[in-house]
N, C-alpha and C positions, 0 to 999 in steps of 0.2 A: 374103549371107544370114546372119542371126545364128544362133548356137547357142541352142537352146531347152531349158529345163529345167522340170519340174513339181515343186513342193514336196510331199513326202510328209508323212504324219501325224507323223513323228518330229520334224519341224521346225516344226510348228504353233506360232505365237506366239514363234518364235525370231528373234533379230536377223538382219538380212540379212547383215551382214559375217561373222558366225559361220558361217552356212550356206554362203556363198561359199567361205570358206577350207576347210571340211570336205568340201564336195561338188563344188566346181569347181576352184579353184586356190589353193594356199597362197602368198599374196602379202601384202606389207605393207598396213596399213590406208590409208596415204597413196595407194597406187596404186588401191585400191578407190574411195576418195573422188574421185580424179582421173577415173576412168572414169565415175563417176556424174555428175560435173559436166559432162562432155562428152557426156552422153546415150548413152554406149556400153553402158549397162545400163539396162533398163527392166523394171518389174514390171507385168504386165497392161497393157503399152503406156503406162505412166505413169512419170514421173521420180520418184525416191525419194531418201532419205538413207540412209547406212550403218546408222543405228540403227533403220530401218524394221522393224516386226514383221511377219513373214510369216504367211500363212494357208495351211493345206493346200489344194492345188489351184491356188495362184498359178502363173502362167506367167511365167517369167523369160527375157528375151532378152538375150544378150551378143554384142555386135558385135566382130569382130576378135580373138576369143579366141586364135587360133593364133599371134598375134604375141607372146604373153606366156608366160613360163616360171616355174615355181615357184621361189621364192627358196631360199637355203641356210639358212633358218630351221631350228632344231632340230625334227626330226620324231620322233614316237613310232615306234619300230621295232616292226613287227608280227612276232610269232612265227609261224612256219609249222610247225604240228604234223604229225607223221607220221600215216598212216592208223591205225596201231596205237594211238597216243596218243588220237586222236579216238574210236575205237571203245571204248577203255578208259574214257574219261570219260563216254560215253553210258551205261555200266553203273552210274554213280553217280547217275543221275537218279532222284529219288524221285517227283516229280510234274511234269506238263507240261500246260499249257492254252494258250489263245490269247494270254494276257496275260503269263504268267511261267513260269519253270522253277524248281523246287526241287531242289538237288543235295546229296548228302552229300560235301562237299569233302574230297578226300584231303589229308593233311598233307604238308608239304614243297613245295607248289606255291603260288606267289603268285597273288593274284586278278588283278592286272594287271601288265604289263611295267614294268620299271624299269632303272636302270643296273646293278643287281646281279642282277636277275631277268628273264631274257629269256623263259623258259618260263612260261606263265601260263594261268589258267583262262579268261579272256575270249577271248583269241585262239584258244584251242582250241575253245571253244564255238561260235565263228563258223563253224567247219568241220563242225559236227555237223548232223544232220537237223533238230534243234530250232530252228535259226536259219538255215534256208535262205532264208527270206523276211523275216527280221527282224534288227534290230541289237540286241545285248545292252546293257543299261543296268545299271550298278552302283547299288545302292540302300543298301548298308551295307557294313561292313568285316569282315574276318576275317583275322587274321594268317597269314602264310605257313605257320608251323608248327602252326597250329590246324586241327583237322579238324572236320567236321560240317555242320550245316544252313546252307545259303547260298541266298539268293533272287536271281535275275537277271530283271529285267523285259524284256519284248519290245517295248515301245513307250514313248514319252515320257509318255503319260497315266498308265500304270501305275507308271512310275518316280516320277513326281511324287506319286502316291498313297502309295506305300510310304515315300518320303522324308518325307512329312508325318507318317505314322504313327510313324516312328522319332523325329521331332523332338518330337512331343507325347507320346511314351512310351506309345503304344497297341499296340506290338508287344512281346510278352513272350517273352524268351529264357531258356532254362535250359541251363547248362553242367555238365559233369562234369570234375573235376580230381583227379589224384593228386598229393599234396604230400608233402614231407619233414617229418616230425615228427608228434606226436600232438596234433591239434586238439581242444580241449575242446568237448563237446556244448553247453556254455553259450554259446559264441560263435555268435550267430544273425544278427548284423548287423555289417557293416564300413562305417564312415562316415569319410571323410578329405577333406582338401583336398590334392589331388595337384599337384605342381609340373610345369610344362611350359615349354619355352623356344621362343619364336618370334621370329625376327629379333633374336636376342640380348636379348630381353625376357622376363623371368620372369613367369609368371602362375600362379595357383592356382585350380584348379577343383574343385568339390565332387563327390565320388564316393560313391555308395551301392550296396551289394551285400548281399543277404540270402543266408544260407547254412545248410546242414544237413549234419551229419556223418553219412555213410551207413555207413562202416566206419572203424575206426582201430585201431592198435596203437602200441607204443612208438616205432616208426620211421616209419610212414606213415599217411596219412589219405586216404580217398576222400570228396570233397565234392560236394554239389550247390550250384551257385551261380546266383543270380538277380539280375542287375544291374538296378538301377532307373535308372541313368544310363549314358551311352555314351561314356565317356572313353577315349582311346587307351591301350592296355595296362592298362586299369583293373583287371581281375582279377589279372593278373600282378603289378602294383605293390602292390595292397592285401595280397595274401598274403605277398609278399616282406617288406614292412615289418613284418609281424607275426611274422616268423621262420619262415614256412611256404612256401618257394619251390616252384613247380611243378616236378616232375621233368622234366628235359630242357630247361628254359628257359635258354638261353645268355646272356640279358641280365640277368635278375634271379635271380641264384644266388650263394650264398656260396662263398668260395674252398675251404673244407674239403669242399664237396660237388662237387668237380671231376669225380668219376667219373660224376655224373649229367648233366653238360653234353653228353657225347657221345651221349646217348640221345635218342630222339624226345620232343618235348614232349608231355606227357600232359594236354592241355587239349582238350576236345571239346565243340562246340556240339551239345547233345543234342536239345532241343525248341524249337519256335517256335509261337506262336499269335497270331491276330489276327482281326479281324472285317472282312469286305469284302462290301458290298452286303447288309448285315444277316445275313450267314451266317458262322458260326464256322468257322475253319480251324485245324487242329492237325496239325503235321508232326513226325515223330520220325526221327532218324538214329542207327542203332546204331553204337557205337564200332568201330574197325577191329581187326584181329587183334592188332596190336602193343599196343593199349590193353588188350585182354582178357587177353593173355599176362601183362602186368605186374600186372593185377588178381589173377590166379591165383598169381603169384609172391609178391606182397607181402602177400596176405591169405589164406593157406592155412588 
């Protein structure tokens, strides 16, 4: 008897080979194609190709599955959070509905696991009550040391919706940052071509950010930042090249400001707004205690 699987809504319109690797067995594409050619796998009792697009509710039959074992391909290591960490993260939830969750992401925790970051937001969220019956989908970026508003989708459709909104710049984000130096109130827009390297190839991408000086003195400035483009490290790079590095930024910081590197990075995603189903949504995340302490210290 074959093993049978039913495709859930998160894999609607997904390629069969992607679904098989993620939901059944992590094996090379060559083996998947071999099984398909030999009619060891059928979708709705029909022969398919590995590029076949699945539909929610499809019934997939796999014959002789127990004979095969996952390969030693590199797998993403899942972080297993403690109950304390899970409960703590639940306290950071600002909004929850059937389609997505909005959290006030704490600084110092990466969004997803990596070679240097095992502890992460996504694996921790999987263990919370908010994702008991759903899989979290990442729809935008937020650096490990950046705190504030972060949206996580609960299904593929919502993830695609938010990804599209970010791509066409219909999601508006506002950040707060404390920087070194006195920023002129005349500086209201930063426009640059930022350099990036990908596979040893240098590219330049246009970056635009609007800003407003909320407080300033001869040593520090509190800025409101509204990025119009979404480049990697955009705000951090643009402020650094103008001589106003963000306090605590370990990457974009001057050598003479070494004492600020050991501090928490004072960049906070403060507000986010968008329109969904003709309804306006506005969410706000208050800065954490560390950010507020520095505000009181630097702008007495």
